[in-house]
C-alpha positions in Angstrom: -0.8 23.9 2.1 2.9 23.6 1.3 5.2 23.8 4.2 9.0 23.7 3.7 10.8 22.8 6.9 14.1 24.1 8.2 15.6 21.6 10.6 18.6 21.6 12.9 21.5 19.9 11.4 22.7 18.1 14.5 22.9 14.5 15.8 20.5 14.4 18.7 20.8 12.3 21.9 18.2 9.8 23.0 15.5 12.2 24.3 13.1 11.4 21.5 15.9 10.2 19.1 17.6 6.9 18.8 19.2 4.6 21.4 22.8 3.5 20.9 23.1 0.3 18.8 24.6 -1.6 21.8 21.4 -1.2 23.7 19.6 -4.0 22.0 17.6 -7.0 23.0 14.2 -7.1 24.7 13.3 -10.3 26.4 10.4 -12.4 25.1 7.4 -12.0 27.3 5.5 -14.9 25.9 5.4 -17.2 22.9 4.7 -15.3 19.6 1.4 -15.4 17.9 0.0 -13.5 15.0 -1.2 -10.1 16.1 -5.0 -10.2 16.1 -5.3 -6.5 15.0 -2.3 -6.2 12.7 -1.5 -9.6 11.3 1.6 -8.3 9.5 3.4 -8.8 12.7 3.6 -11.1 15.7 2.8 -10.3 19.3 3.7 -11.9 22.6 0.4 -11.5 24.3 1.1 -8.0 25.6 -0.6 -6.3 22.7 2.6 -4.8 21.2 3.5 -5.7 17.7 6.9 -7.4 17.3 8.9 -6.7 14.2 11.6 -9.3 13.4 14.8 -8.5 11.7 18.4 -10.0 11.8 21.2 -11.9 10.2 21.6 -15.6 10.0 24.4 -17.9 8.8 24.7 -21.5 7.8 26.7 -22.9 10.7 24.9 -21.3 13.6 23.6 -24.7 14.8 25.5 -27.5 13.2 29.3 -27.3 12.8 29.9 -27.1 9.1 33.0 -27.0 7.0 36.1 -29.0 6.0 36.9 -32.1 8.0 36.2 -34.5 9.4 35.4 -33.2 11.9 34.2 -29.8 10.8 35.5 -26.8 12.7 33.5 -25.7 15.8 31.6 -22.5 15.3 31.9 -19.7 17.9 28.2 -19.3 18.6 28.5 -16.9 21.5 30.6 -14.5 19.5 28.0 -14.7 16.7 25.2 -13.8 19.0 27.2 -11.0 20.6 27.7 -9.6 17.0 23.9 -9.8 16.4 23.3 -7.9 19.6 25.8 -5.2 18.6 23.9 -4.6 15.4 20.6 -4.6 17.3 19.2 -7.7 15.6 16.4 -9.7 17.2 16.0 -12.7 14.9 18.0 -15.6 13.5 17.3 -18.8 11.6 19.0 -21.8 13.4 20.2 -23.8 10.4 20.2 -27.6 10.1 21.7 -29.8 7.4 20.4 -33.3 6.5 23.6 -34.5 4.8 26.7 -35.5 6.8 29.0 -34.7 3.9 28.6 -32.1 1.1 30.4 -31.4 -2.2 29.0 -28.1 -3.5 30.8 -26.5 -6.4 34.4 -25.8 -5.5 34.5 -28.4 -2.7 34.2 -31.6 -4.7 37.8 -32.5 -3.9 37.5 -31.1 -0.4 34.0 -32.0 0.8 32.4 -30.3 3.8 31.0 -32.1 6.8 28.1 -31.4 9.1 27.5 -32.6 12.7 25.8 -33.4 15.1 22.7 -35.4 14.0 19.5 -36.3 15.8 20.3 -40.0 15.9 23.0 -42.0 17.4 25.7 -43.5 15.2 26.0 -46.9 16.8 27.2 -49.1 14.0 28.4 -51.8 14.1 29.1 -51.3 10.4 30.2 -48.1 8.7 28.2 -45.7 6.6 29.3 -44.4 3.3 30.8 -41.2 4.8 33.2 -43.3 6.9 31.4 -42.9 10.2 29.3 -45.5 12.0 25.8 -46.2 10.7 22.8 -44.5 12.3 20.3 -46.2 14.5 17.1 -44.3 13.6 15.3 -45.6 16.7 17.8 -43.9 19.1 18.1 -40.2 19.5 21.4 -38.6 20.3 20.5 -36.5 23.3 23.5 -34.2 22.8 21.9 -32.9 19.6 18.8 -31.8 21.4 20.8 -30.4 24.4 22.7 -28.2 21.9 19.5 -27.1 20.3 18.0 -26.0 23.6 21.2 -24.4 24.8 21.6 -22.3 21.7 18.0 -21.1 21.9 18.4 -20.2 25.5 21.6 -18.3 24.7 19.8 -16.3 22.1 16.8 -15.7 24.4 19.2 -14.2 27.0 20.3 -11.7 24.3 16.7 -10.8 23.3 16.9 -12.8 20.0 14.1 -14.9 18.6 15.1 -18.2 16.9 13.5 -20.0 14.0 14.3 -23.7 14.4 14.8 -25.1 10.9 13.6 -28.7 11.0 14.6 -30.0 7.6 16.9 -28.9 4.7 16.4 -29.7 1.1 18.8 -27.6 -0.9 21.8 -29.8 -0.3 20.0 -33.0 -1.5 19.2 -31.3 -4.8 22.4 -29.4 -5.5 25.3 -31.0 -3.7 27.5 -32.7 -6.3 27.4 -36.5 -6.5 28.3 -38.7 -4.8 27.8 -36.6 -1.7 24.1 -35.7 -2.0 22.0 -38.7 -1.2 25.0 -40.9 -0.3 25.5 -39.1 3.0 21.9 -39.0 4.1 20.9 -41.0 7.3 17.9 -42.5 5.4 20.2 -44.0 2.7 19.9 -47.8 3.1 23.6 -48.2 3.6 23.8 -45.5 6.3 21.4 -46.9 8.9 20.9 -50.2 10.6 17.1 -50.1 10.5 16.5 -51.2 6.9 15.2 -47.7 6.0 15.5 -46.8 2.3 14.2 -43.3 1.6 15.1 -43.5 -2.1 12.8 -46.1 -3.6 13.4 -45.0 -7.2 17.2 -45.4 -6.8 18.3 -42.1 -8.2 21.2 -40.0 -6.8 19.0 -37.5 -4.9 16.6 -39.2 -2.6 14.1 -36.3 -2.6 11.3 -38.7 -1.8 12.1 -38.2 1.9 10.5 -34.7 1.5 7.3 -36.2 0.2 4.8 -38.6 1.8 5.9 -41.4 -0.5 7.6 -43.6 2.2 5.5 -43.9 5.3 8.3 -45.4 7.4 10.4 -42.2 6.7 7.5 -39.9 7.6 7.0 -41.7 10.9 10.7 -41.2 11.7 10.5 -37.6 10.7 7.4 -37.1 12.9 9.2 -38.7 15.9 12.1 -36.3 15.4 9.9 -33.3 15.2 8.0 -34.3 18.3 11.3 -34.7 20.1 12.3 -31.1 19.0 9.0 -29.8 20.3 9.4 -31.6 23.6 12.8 -30.1 24.0 12.0 -26.4 23.4 8.2 -26.0 24.0 8.6 -24.1 27.2 10.8 -21.4 25.6 9.1 -18.2 24.4 11.6 -17.1 21.7 10.9 -20.0 19.4 9.5 -20.2 15.9 9.6 -23.2 13.5 10.5 -23.4 9.9 9.7 -26.7 8.1 12.4 -26.8 5.5 14.9 -24.7 3.7 14.6 -24.5 -0.1 13.1 -27.9 -0.6 11.6 -28.1 -4.2 8.0 -27.8 -5.3 7.6 -31.6 -5.0 7.5 -31.1 -1.2 4.2 -29.1 -1.0 1.9 -31.8 0.6 4.7 -33.0 2.9 5.4 -29.5 4.1 1.7 -28.8 4.6 1.5 -32.1 6.5 4.4 -31.2 8.7 3.0 -27.7 9.5 -0.2 -29.4 10.6 1.7 -32.0 12.6 3.7 -29.3 14.6 0.4 -27.5 15.4 -1.3 -30.8 16.4 1.6 -31.7 18.7 1.7 -28.3 20.3 -2.0 -28.0 20.7 -1.8 -30.1 23.9 1.4 -28.5 25.1 1.7 -25.5 27.5 2.8 -23.2 24.6 2.1 -22.8 20.9 4.6 -21.3 18.5 4.4 -19.9 15.0 5.2 -22.3 12.1 6.7 -21.0 8.9 7.1 -22.2 5.3 9.9 -20.7 3.2 10.3 -20.6 -0.6 10.4 -23.9 -2.4 13.5 -23.9 -4.6 13.3 -24.9 -7.4 9.9 -24.6 -9.0 8.0 -23.1 -6.1 5.4 -20.3 -6.2 4.6 -17.7 -3.6 1.0 -18.6 -4.0 1.8 -22.0 -2.5 3.2 -20.3 0.6 0.1 -18.0 0.9 -2.2 -20.9 0.5 -0.4 -23.0 3.2 -1.5 -23.5 6.8 1.7 -21.7 7.9 1.7 -18.6 10.2 4.6 -17.0 8.4 6.3 -17.3 5.0 9.4 -16.2 3.1 8.7 -15.5 -0.6 11.1 -15.4 -3.5 11.6 -12.3 -5.7 8.4 -12.6 -7.7 6.2 -9.7 -7.2 8.9 -7.1 -6.6 10.2 -8.3 -3.2 13.8 -7.2 -4.2 13.3 -3.7 -5.5 9.7 -2.5 -4.8 8.2 -4.9 -2.3 4.4 -5.3 -2.3 2.7 -4.0 0.8 1.9 -6.8 3.2 -1.8 -7.4 3.4 -1.9 -9.5 6.6 -2.7 -12.8 5.0 0.6 -14.1 6.5 3.4 -12.6 8.5 6.1 -12.1 5.8 9.7 -12.6 6.8 11.5 -11.4 3.7 14.8 -13.2 3.4 17.7 -12.3 1.1 18.4 -16.1 1.0 15.4 -16.6 -1.2 15.5 -13.3 -3.0 19.1 -13.3 -4.1 21.0 -16.0 -2.3 23.8 -13.4 -1.7 22.4 -9.9 -2.2 20.5 -7.0 -0.9 21.3 -3.5 0.3 20.1 -1.0 3.0 17.6 0.4 0.5 15.9 -3.0 0.4 15.8 -3.1 4.2 14.0 0.2 4.5 11.6 -0.4 1.6 10.7 -3.8 3.1 10.1 -2.3 6.6 7.9 0.5 5.2 5.8 -2.1 3.3 5.0 -4.0 6.5 7.5 -6.8 6.0 10.1 -8.3 8.4 13.5 -8.3 6.5 16.3 -10.7 7.3 19.7 -11.2 5.8 21.6 -14.3 4.7 24.9 -13.3 6.1 28.1 -14.9 4.7 29.4 -14.4 8.2 32.8 -16.1 7.6 33.2 -14.9 4.0 33.0 -18.3 2.5 31.5 -17.2 -0.8 31.7 -13.4 -0.7 34.3 -11.0 0.7 33.5 -8.6 3.5 32.2 -5.4 2.0 30.7 -2.1 3.0 27.3 -3.2 1.6 27.2 -6.1 4.0 27.7 -3.8 6.9 25.2 -1.3 5.6 22.5 -4.0 5.5 23.3 -5.2 9.1 23.2 -1.6 10.4 20.0 -0.8 8.5 18.1 -3.7 10.0 19.2 -2.5 13.5 18.0 1.0 12.7 14.6 -0.2 11.5 14.2 -2.2 14.7 14.9 0.9 16.8 12.0 2.8 15.0 9.7 -0.2 15.2 10.2 -0.2 19.0 9.6 3.5 19.3 6.3 3.5 17.3 2.9 2.1 18.2 3.5 -0.5 15.5 0.4 -2.4 16.2 -1.6 0.5 14.8 0.6 1.2 11.8 0.0 -0.2 8.3 1.5 0.5 4.8 -0.2 3.6 3.5 1.5 4.1 0.1 -1.0 6.7 -1.1 -0.1 9.1 1.8 3.4 9.8 0.7 4.8 10.9 -2.7 7.5 8.2 -2.4 4.9 5.5 -1.8 6.9 4.2 1.1 4.8 5.1 4.2 4.0 3.2 7.3 1.3 5.1 9.2 -1.4 5.3 11.8 -3.1 8.2 10.1 -3.5 11.2 12.3 -1.1 9.8 14.9 2.2 8.5 13.5 4.0 8.4 10.1 7.2 6.9 9.0 8.1 7.8 5.4 11.1 6.7 3.4 12.7 8.8 0.7 15.2 6.5 -1.1 16.2 9.0 -3.8 16.7 12.1 -1.7 15.0 15.5 -2.3 11.6 16.8 -1.2 8.7 14.6 -0.3 5.0 15.2 0.2 2.8 13.7 2.9 -1.0 13.9 3.1 -2.3 14.5 6.6 -5.8 14.8 8.0 -7.2 18.3 7.5 -7.8 18.7 11.2 -4.1 18.1 12.0 -2.4 21.2 13.3 0.8 20.2 15.1 3.3 17.5 15.2 7.0 16.6 15.8 9.2 15.7 12.9 12.5 13.9 12.9 14.8 13.2 10.0 17.0 10.1 10.0 20.0 10.1 7.6 20.1 6.5 6.3 23.7 6.6 5.0 25.2 8.1 8.2 22.9 6.1 10.5 22.0 9.1 12.6 19.3 11.6 13.3 19.8 14.7 11.2 17.3 17.1 12.8 14.0 17.7 14.5 11.3 20.3 14.4 7.7 21.0 15.3 5.4 21.6 12.4 2.1 23.5 12.2 -0.8 23.7 9.8 -2.5 20.8 8.0 -3.4 19.1 4.8 -0.7 18.1 2.2 2.8 19.2 3.1 6.0 19.2 1.2 9.1 18.5 3.3 12.6 19.4 2.5 15.2 17.0 3.9 18.1 18.6 5.8 20.7 16.8 3.7 21.2 14.9 0.4 20.7 11.2 0.0 18.2 8.7 1.4 16.2 9.9 4.3 13.5 8.8 6.7 10.9 11.2 8.0 9.3 10.3 11.3 6.2 12.3 12.4 4.4 11.8 15.6 1.6 13.2 17.9 -0.4 15.3 15.5 -2.9 17.4 17.4 -6.2 18.7 16.3 -6.9 22.4 16.0 -7.6 24.4 19.2 -9.3 27.7 19.3 
């Protein structure tokens, strides 16, 4: 049966519609674990499915920028911004190099601090600071780590702790790639040389080639775990964009985190993100990680494949574009059972502030509002049920359908369905466009109340009554 709806063209208040964006964070009620019934998402032990989405930026843990020293980052303001956009997830970035010279900064290198180890000297490292003692942790580093996770927790934000970082070592311009790494033989007092082949990169530190280096890394990871294990809003990421040479090392580190946490009060999810360059998404899917971030292969930019539950997928623009994305990508990813996050050039280092950036931030917040309204644990991608092929549904109970192109859409419903409430959400305006109760069953064609991209939300379909 074809049913063409007429809906009220009005923005509705929260009595079944959307909460204001400022009403954001929900506190973590326990450490995340893969949801046993819907492994596309995490749960906190309450049975609810937890959808993760949010912005992240490079200097949200270490201070990073021109120096020395680099400018201090206003972390509290950044978190407040995330809350205003209704985001609930960030990556807490680390940097392994103390000095960087990416393209455009060769004559004005950038610096990063603090580091996990004390800089005791007596002699100086190549970056001009004192050499590291790799047997002595700098407690201030770990105090900052814990404090920032607690600050995020108090705003209802989950934090992925990035343990290692490999992009800089591969792509920072010489000499400030390997020359500013703590494991360079001239930068520590412990005789550690993480670059036995003597090239300019030292990528061996992200392999298992140097046992002394692996032991130092394991000691650091154990210290991180000891520092934050009691916090519920924690996830771990092994390394950002470390190349395909790192596979066995990353697998080892995933297992190591799980082994250390096994005897701890709490266990947290461990993630593996795309290996750049040369990586494959299959390597992520085959890993022992709980969650992964793929690259664009397979359509994750424009037509994301439906998540099948093999891993929780946190789809990150950092690995899809570097700088890119739009609100259409956010909604498509959400409707395919993914958890979209945005690499946000927060301070406009590389890209100017633009309407597109803000549309992405708002779209993530809007998807989170719907995720919290729905019984997400029972909802799975059901492409075949909607003419647009973007449908997240618990058939017979709840449906969320995305129409990216505008115009009518068709939804297939159980034959016994007789009544349900329908809500339209105008994606461009970020507001509810109308609501109506529908009757009759089977296939239905719906006419949106306005032009442009729309979301249809249908709930509580009842069976026929005589």
